[in-house]
N, C-alpha and C positions, 0 to 999 in steps of 0.2 A: 687415709686420715686417721689420726690417733684418737683412741677413745678419750672422752673427757676426763676420766678418772686418772689417766697417766700424766696429764699435764701438770697437776700440782706436784707430783713426785719429781718430774723433770726440773721444775723450777726450784724445788728444795735441793736437789742434787747440784744444780749449777750454783746456788748460793753457798753450799758447803764447800764446793771446789774453789769458789772465789775467795772465801775466807782463808784458805790455805795458800793462796797465791801471794808471793812476796815480790814487790817491785823495788829494785834498787836503782833509783833514777836521780842523777845529779841535776842541778839547775840547768835550764835551757841556755846553752851557749855553744858557739861553734866548737866542734870537736869533743863534746861531752859524750860519754858512753851511757847507753840505756840498756839495762839488763832486767829481765823478768824471769823469776824462778817460781816453780810450784813444788811444794813438798809432798812426798808420797811415802809415808813411813820414814825409814832411815834415808831413803834416796831423795834426791832433788832433781827435778826435771827443768832443763833449760827451755823456756818458752820463747824468749827473744833476746837477741844480743845485737846491738847496732851502735854506730857512731852517728850522731846527729849533726847535720849541716857542715860536713868537713870541707874546707876549701881545697881547690885543686892543688896537688902536690903533697898533700898530707900522707904521711906514712903511718900505717897501722900495723903494729906487731902484736901477735897473740902468742902468749906463752901458756903452756898447760903442763902441770906436773901432777903426778899420781899414776897409779897402776892402770887406770882405765883410759888414759889419754892416747889418742891415735897419732898425735904428733907432739913434739916438744915446742917448736917455734915455727910460726909462719908470718911472713911480712908481706903486706899488700900496699899498693900505692893508689890513692884516689886520683883518677884522671877526669878532669872536667868538674863542673859544678854538680853536686849531688846533694839532695836533701837528707836522705837516709842511706848510710852505707851499712848494709846488712851483713852480719857475721854469723848468724845462727847456723847457716849451712856448713860452716867450718866443722861443726860437730855432728857427724852422721848419727851417732848414738847420743841422744840428748839427755839420757839418764845419767846424772853425775853421782858418783859415790863419795861418801865421807872421806875427807883427807885430800881430795883433789883441790888444786888451786888454779884458777884462771886469772891471768893478768893480761890486760889490754893496755898497750902503750900507744898514745896518739901524739905524733910529732908533726905539728903544723909548721909551715914555713915561717921563720922569724918569730917564733913564739916558744915559751917554755913547754917542754914535753909533759903531758899529763899521763899518770899511771893509775889505772883502776884495777883493784885486786878483789877477787871474790874467792873466799875460802869456804868450801863445802863442809858443813858440819853434820854430825849424825842426828842430833835431836833439836836443832834450831835452824832458823833461816841462815843463809850464807852470811859470813862475816864480810863486811865490805870496808875497803880503805881506799881513799883517794889521795894521791901524792903528786907533787909537782917537781920537775927536774929543771931548775933554772938554766938558762943558756950558759954554756961553758962550764957547767958543774957536772960532777959525776955522782953526787950524793943526792937522792931525793929528799924533799922536805914536805911537811904538811902544807896543804893549800889554804 
């Protein structure tokens, strides 16, 4: 059992950590990507990365650029009905360095492809961008 005097310190520490946590979460719709980051000095930690409620047959492509990336591209396919398609485990080292770019492409059957980009910055939360790739097009546009 913790001494009573340590409980307020633990609560204060968790509040300080929560204030540094940055959540980049698009509106709830099938195939949306949910990403949660936590800043720690110049580095950013990836807390969670997932695709919400993707229909069966959805292809998810993860592109990673930067010196710390363990892979450049990985493509996965959703089989069956899934509420949350977790991607956090794709990053064994979850500390992201400034300059890294994570791009998640979600291609649902018979729907425009959605592109979610997260650029890791040294002194601010990740820059986020959401683009759509219309069916039959090669150039992404703003959603």
